[in-house]
N, C-alpha and C positions, 0 to 999 in steps of 0.2 A: 494568437497563441504563438509561442516562439518556435523557431525551427528545430531546436534540440528536442523539445517535447514531441514534435511531430515525428522525428526520426526515432525516438525511443518507443513510441506507442504504435505508430503505423495503423494497421487495420485489425489489431488484436481485440478480443472481447475484454470486458471489464476485469474479469478474474485474471486473465493472462497479463493484462496491463499492470495490475497491482502486484502480481507475483514478479513481474519484470522489474518493477520499481524496488520491491523489497530485495531482490537478488542483486540488483545493481548497487544499492546503498550498502548492503551487508557484504558485498563482494563474494557471493556464493552463487553457484550455478543454479538457476531456477528449476532445473530439471531434477535436482536432487532433493527437493522438498515438495510437500503438498499442503493441502488445507489443514491437515492435522498437525503440522509441524509447529512446535512451540516457538513463538517469536523471540522471546528473551533467552531462554535456555538453549535452544538448538541453533537459532540463527545468530545469537549474540548481539541482537539489536538493542542498543542502549538508548537513553533518553535523548541524546543529541541526534542519533540516527532517526529516532521516532519523529522528531521535529522536522528533519529534512524530508522524510517520507510524507508526512502530513502536508508540508508546504508544497511539495511537488504535485500531490494529488489534488489539493485545493486549487492550485493554479490551473491545472489541466482541465478539471471539471467545473471550475468556477463555483465551488461550494465552500462552506464553512464547517469545519469539523471541530466540535466542542471537546475539550479535554475530558469532561465528564463521560462522554460517549465512549471513549476508548480506554479509560483507566483500568477496567477489568478485563480487557482483551488478553487472551492467553495464546491463541493460535492464529494461524494465517486465515483460516476459514471464518473465524469470528470477526476478524478485521475486515475481510472482504464483505461479509454480510452487513456490517455497519455502514460501509461506504455505499453499498447498493441501496440500503434504506435511505440514506441521506440524499442520494441522487434521485431516487424515485419520489421523494417528498419535495424536491426542488420545484 
């Protein structure tokens, strides 16, 4: 695992790590949104940012996220739940 990912994630739990990743890429303080926050509408995360988020999470957790799994994700909580499911099935 590369040093930057270690510095980004440290000892946080999964939900905190994903929120940190979203806030970092969207350039929004992670403390101003929660699991009910809409990813596209409220955070302004576009398709390019989504690819960046997915790549970072896939690399950190050594998982594969299928596009079909996240196509209907609307809020942060839905996204976190999908990642938790993928990790638990690993």
